[in-house]
MIMI-770516 format. One record per residue: residue in one letter; x, y, z of N, C-alpha, C, O in turn. Coordinates in steps of 0.1 Angstrom, whole numbers, plus 5000, padded with zeros to 4 digits. Layout:
% residues N
AXYZXYZXYZXYZ...
END
This chain:
% residues 326
M575989747991574889727982574589577981575489497979P573289537983572889397983573089347969572889407959H573489217968573589147955572289087952571689007960P571789107940570489037936570788887934571988847933D569788807932569888667931570288637916569388577909V571488667912571888657899573288587898574188627906S573388487890574688427886574988467872574188447863V576188527870576588547856577588437852578488397860L577288387840577988257836578688287823578288357814T579888237822580688237809581388107807581488027817I581788077795582687957792583888007785583888107778A584987937788586287987782587287877780587287777787K588087897769589187817766590287917760589987977750G591387927767592288027764591688167767590988177777R591988267759591388397760591488457775590488517779A592588437781592688487795592588637796591888677806A593088707787592888857788591488897786590988987792H590788827777589388857775588588827788587688907792L588888707794588188677806588388777817587488807824A589588827818589888927828589089047826588589107836N588889087814587989207811586589177815585789277819V586089057813584689027817584589037832583589097837V585588997840585489007854585489157858584789197867R586389237851586489377854585089447851584689537859G584489407840583189467837582189437847581389517851L582089307852581189277862581489337875580589367883A582689367878583089437891582589577891582589637902K582289637879581889777878580389787877579789897874Q579589677880578189687878577489777888577889787900T576489847884575689927893574989847903574789887914V574589727899574089627908574889497906574689427896P575789467915576689347913575889217914574889207921P576389117907575688987908576088917921576988957928R575488807923575788727935577088647933577788627943E577388607921578588527918578788527903577888567895M579988487899580288457885580788307885581588267893V580288237874580788097873581388087859580788127849V582588027858583288007845583287857842583887777850G582787817831582887687826584187677818584387727807V585187607824586587607819586787487810586687377814M587087517797587187407787588687387784589087367772Q589487377794590887357793591387287805590687277815D592687227805593087147816593287227829592987167839A593787347828594187417840593187537842592687597833P592787557855591887677858592687807855593887807854Y591987917854592588047852593088097865592488087876G594288157865594888217876594988367875594888427864D595188437886595388577886594288657880594488757872L593088617882591888697877591788827886592188827897P591288937880591189057887590189037899589388957900P590389127909589589117921588089157918587889237908A587189107925585789137922584989127936585389057945P583889207937583189207949582189097950581089107957F582488987944581588867945582488747942583588767936P582188627945582988507942582988477927581988487920V584188437923584388387909584688237910585788207915R583788147906584088007907584287947893583787997883Q585187847893585587787880585187637880585387567890V584487597869584087457868584787387856584587437845Q585487287859586187217848585187137840584387067845V585387147826584587067817585486977809586287037801T585386847810586186767802585486707790584186717789G586186647781585486577770585986637757587186637754A585086667748585386707734586286837734586386907744A586986857723587986967722587287097724587887187730L586087117720585387237722583887207726582987217718P583687167739582387127743581487247748581187257759L581087337738580387457742579087427749578787487759A578287337743576987307749577187247764576487297773A578087157765578287097778578887197788578487187800A579687287784580287387793579187487798579187517810R578287527789577187617794576287537804575887597814N575987417801575187337810575887317824575187327834A577187297824577887277836577987397844577787397857A578087517838578087637845576787667851576687717863A575687637844574387667849574087567861573387607870L574487447860574287347870574987387883574487367894A576187447882576987487893576487617899576687647911A575687697892575287827897574287817908573487717909V574187917917573387907929572187997928571187987936A572188097918571088197918569888147910569988047903D568788227911567588197904567588267890566788227882M568388367888568488427875569888397869570888417876L569888347857571088307850571388397839570588417830M572488467839572888567828574188517822575188507828F574088477809575188427801575788527793575188607786V577188527793577888627785579088547779579788477787D579388567766580588507761581888567766581888677771V582988487766584188527772584788647765585688717771D584488677753584988797746584088917747584189007739C583088917756582089027757582189087771581989017781I582389217771582589297784581189347788580589427780P580589317799579289367803579389517806580289557814D578489587801578289727804577889737819577389647825P578189857826577889867840576489837844576189807855R575489857834574089827838573589697833572389667833F574489607829574189477824573189407833572089367829V573589387846572789307855571589387859570489327859A571689517861570489587865569389587853568189577856D569889607841568889607830568189477828566989467827Y568989367829568289237828567289207839566189167837T567689247851566889227863565489297861564489247864A565589417856564389497854563589447842562289437843R564189407831563489357819562789217822561689197816M563389137830562888997832561788997842560988897842A561589097849560589097860559189067854558689147845G558488967859557088937855556988867842555888847837R558088827835557988767822558788627823559688607830R558288537814558988407812559688417799559488497790G560688317797561288307785562788337785563388347796L563388357773564788387772564888537767564088577759F565888607773566088747770567388777764568388727769M567488847753568688877746569089027747568289107741G570189057753570589197754571389247742571589167733E571789367743572489427731573889387730574589357740V574389367718575789337715576389447706575889467695M577489507711578189607703579589567701580189507710Y580089587689581389537685582489647685582289757679L583589617692584689717694585689697683585989577679P586289797678587489787669588689747676588789747688G589689707668590989667674591589777682591489897678G592189747694592789847702591889917712592389997720A590589897711589689977720589889947734589490037743T590389827738590489797752591989817757592289787769D592789867749594289867752594489957765595389937773A593690067766593890157777592890127789592790207798G592290007789591389977800589989987796589690017784L589089987805587589987803587190137803587090197814D586890187792586390327791584990327784584890317772W583990327793582590307788582190417778581490387768D582490537780582090647771582790627758582090637747R583990587758584690567745584190437738583990447726F583890337746583290217740581990257732581790207721A581090327739579890367733580090447720579190437711Q581090527719581390607707581890527695581590557684V582790427698583490357687582790227683583090167673A581990167692581390037689580290047679579690147677V580089937671579089927661578189807663578689707669R576989807657576189697657576489607645577089647635H576189477647576389377636575289407625574089427628S575689417613574789447602573689347600572589377594D573989217604572989117601572089087613571288987613R572189167624571389137636570289247637570589357635Q569189197641568089297644568489387656569089337666G568089507655568389597666567489587677566389527676P567889627689566989617701565889717700565889807692P564789697708563689797708564189927715565289927721A563490037712563990157718563890157733564690227740E562990077739562990067753562289937757561589877748G562489887769561789767774562189647766563389627764V561189567763561389437756560489427744559489497743A560889347734560089317722560189177719561189117720R559089117715558988967712559888937700559689007690C560688837700561388787689560588677683560388577690E560188687671559288587664560088477657559488387652D561388477657562188387649563288327658564188387661Y563088197661563988127670565488127665566388117673R565588147652566988137646567788257650568988267648C567088367655567888487659568588467673569388547676F568288357680568988337692570488317690570888247681W571288387698572688387698573188397712572788487720S574088307716574388287730575488387735575888367746L575788487727576788587732576288647745577088687753N574988677746574488757756572988727758572188767750F572688647769571288617771571088577786571988557793A569788577790569488557804568188477804567288497796M567988397815566788317817566688297833567688297840S565488277837565288227851565688087851565688017841R565988037863566387897865565187807861565487697855D563987847865562887767862562687747847562487637842D562887857839562787837824563987767818563787697809W565187787824566287707819565987557821566287477813T565487527833565187387836564087327826564187217821A563087417824561987377814562587347800562087267793A563587427796564087417783564987297782565187237771G565587257793566487137793567887157790568687067789G568287287789569687317786570087297772569187257764F571387307769571787287755571987137753572387057762D571787087741571986947737573486927735574186977727E573986837744575386817745575986727734577186697733R575086677725575586607714576186697703576986657695Y575986827704576586927696577986947702578086997713V579086917695580386937699581087007688580787007676G582187077692582787167682581987287680581187327688Y582187357668581587487666580387467657580387407647G579287537661578087547652576887467656576987347659G575687527655574487457656573787457670572587447670E574587457681573987437694572987557697572087537705D573387677693572487797696571187777689570087797695T571187747676569887737668569087627674567887637674D569687517678568987407684568287447697567187407699F568987517705568387567717567187657715566187647721G567387747705566287837701565087757696563887787699R565387657688564287577683563587497694562387477694T564287457704563787387716562887477724561787437728L563287597726562387697733561087717725559987717731D561187727712559987747704559087627705557887647707A559687507705558887387706558187377719557087317721R558787427730558287417743557487537748557087547759G557187627738556387737741556987847750556287927756L558287857751558987957758559388077749560088047739P558888197752559188307743560588357743561288327753I561088417732562388477732562088627730561188677723W562888707738562688857738563888927735564988887739W563789037727564889137725564789237737563689267741V565889277741565989367753566689497750567789487743A566089607754566889737753567789737765567389727776G569089767762570089767773570689627775570789547766A571089597788571789477791572889457781573089347776R573589557778574589567767575889497771576389497782V576489437761577889387762578689447750578189477740Y579989467753580889507742581789397738582589347746H581689357725582489237720583889287718584089387710Q584889217724586289257722586789207709586489097705Y587589297703588089257690589089137691589889137700H588989047682589988937680589788887666588688887661P590888847660590788787646589788667646589888577654H588988667636587988557635587788527620588288607611A587088427617586788387603585388357602584788277609M584688417592583288387588583188377573583588467566P582688267568582188147574583388077581584488097577P583087997592584187937600584787817593584487707597V585587847583586187737575587087647584587287527581H587687697595588487627603587687527612588287437619H586387537611585487437619584587357609583487317613I584987347597584087287586583587147590582387117588A584487067596583986927600582886927610581886857608S582987017620581987017631580687087625579587057629V580887187617579687257611578887147603577587147605V579487077594578786977587578186867596576986837594R578886817605578386717614577186767622576186707623N577286887628576286947636574986987628573886977633A575187027615574087047606573286927604572086927603D573986817602573286687600572586637613571486577612L573186667624572586627637571286707639570286657643F571286837635570086917636568986867627567886857631A569386817615568386757606567786627612566586607610E568686547618568086427624567086457635566086387637K567286567642566386607653565186677649564086657654W565286767639564286857635563686847621562686907618G564386767613563886737600564486827589564086807577H565286917593565986997583567287047589567487057601R568287087580569587137585569487277589568487347587T570487327596570687467599572087507594572787427588M572487637596573787687592573887687576574987667571E572787697569572787677555573587787548574087767537H573687907554574488017548575987977548576688007539W576487917559577887867559578087757549579087757542L577187667549577287547539577287597525578087547516Y576487697522576487757508577787817505578287807494A578387887514579687947512580787847510581587857502F580687737518581687627517581587567503582587527497Q580287557498580187507484580787597474581487547465L580587727475581087817465582687817465583287847455M583187787477584687777479585187647474586487627474G584387557470584787427465585287327477585987237475L584787357489585087277500584187157502584587047507I582887177498581887067500581087057487581087147479E580286947486579286937476578186847482578386777491K576986867476575886787480575686667470575486697458R575686547475575586427466574386347472574386297483R573386337463572186267467571686297481571286217489G571686427483571186487496572186487507571986557517E573286417506574286417516575386527514575686557502I575986587524576986677523578386607524578586537534V579186627514580486557514581586667514581586757506I582486647523583686737524584686697513585186587514L584986787504585886757493587386767497588186697492R587686867505589086897509589086977521588087037525E590186987527590387067539590687217534591287237524P590287317542590587447538592087477538592787427547D592487567529593887597529594087747532593087817537D595287797531595587937535594788037527594388137532R594488007514593688097506592288107511591688217512D591687997516590387997521590388077534589388157536M591388057543591388127555591588277553590888357559D592388317543592588457540591288527535590988637538L590488447527589288497522588288527533587588627533C588188437543587188447554587588517566586788557574R588888547567589488607579588988747580588988827571Q588588787592588288927596589489017593590588987598Q589289127586590389217584590489307596589589327604A591689367597592089447609591189567611590889607622H590589617600589789737602588289707604587489797606Q587989577605586589527606586389487621587089407626P585289547627584989507641584489367642584489307653Y583889307631583389167631583489107617583589177607A583488977617583588897605582088887600581188887607N581988867586580688857581580588767569581288787559T579788657570579688557559579188627546579588587535R578188717548577588777535578688847527578588847515R579688907534580788977526581488877518581888907506V581788757523582488657516581688597504582188577493L580388577506579488537495579488637484579588597472D579388767487579488867477580788867469580788887457M581888847476583188847470583288727461583788737450L582788607465582888487457582088497445582388437434Q580988577445580088587434580288717426579488747417G581288797430581588917423580489027424580289097414I579789027435578789127438579389257443580089247454G579189367437579689497441578889547453577789507456A579489647459578889707471577589777468576689777477E577389817456576089887452574889787452573789837454A575189657450574089567450574089467462573089397463A575089477470575289377480574189377491573889277497G573589497493572589517503571189527499570289547508D570889507486569489527482568689407484569189297487A567289427484566389317487566489197477566389087481A566689227464566789127454567989037457567888917456R569089097461570289017464570088927477570488807477A569388977486569088907499568188787495568388677500A567188807486566288697482567088587474566788467476E567988637466568788537458569688447467569688327465V570288507477571088437486570288337494570688227496K569088387499568288297507567788177499567788067504A567488197486566988087478568187987475567987867475A569388037473570487957470570887867482571287757481Q570787927494571187857506570187747509570587647515A568887767505567887667509568187527504567587437509Q568987507494569287377489569887287499569887167498F570487347510571187267520570287237531570687157540L569087287532568187267543567687117544567587067555H567487057533566886927533567786827525568486857516A567686697529568486597523567986557509568786517501A566686577506566186547493566786637482567086757485E567086577471567586667460566486757454566786837445
END
């Protein structure tokens, strides 16, 4: 079977078992890619990766402790194909991942976002079972669903999420890649979406091109990355005139971790074990959710947590962090 002109790109630090499953998923594609490129954010390259019917190349990325933006740029620069398909290291591509993107991107410009489904703990213990994955995986409650078929225009750049997306090389070049001033966790995705919007490149939701997010313990809001979230939110404001990640900042305030003084965000203390326990994803949850933590902090019961009035209340409260002015 001929390989289309597709490079599949991921970035990784640790997570060797997750990366192996990404390779296995790509090896099962109905239309295999031309290559896979891994932006490696650690000192040593990965060894003993599973066999694949295409080359798997690794690109070392040095610098900051978690250079997510720089690693994606390095992987894209090293890629040889004209279609770039990005997938996070904890996301297993469905067998039609490459074929679906190739079909959906034909004749269109912009950035394309495929489906993301979340697996519960233990789902990958017996290997890759696509039928079982489809039965047990769930969608994220805070994410817009894909269209029933084809593509649909995404009108809000803030919806961009780098777990699973694709672009032509020409459009990647026109966008300029990710801003490498963002280091650590948070902000680089929204910045990239805002850049696309400013440059007139559309963002599309895609039916298909699915990935299955592998379970791993996580924390939302990401209290363990509070310093980089605050720093990157301020960097976003310097660039675009307002901050981003306001939902995380609002949660940090409710937790007593930060406060706003004369428009500036001040970190009051480092998170402790109680903060981590509050935000940590529970074993029965396929994904972590900031809104759950906000509701718990404010004593909102399940009967009111999802209604429109509560959503408007949270949106208004978060807005205080968007601008430096009091």
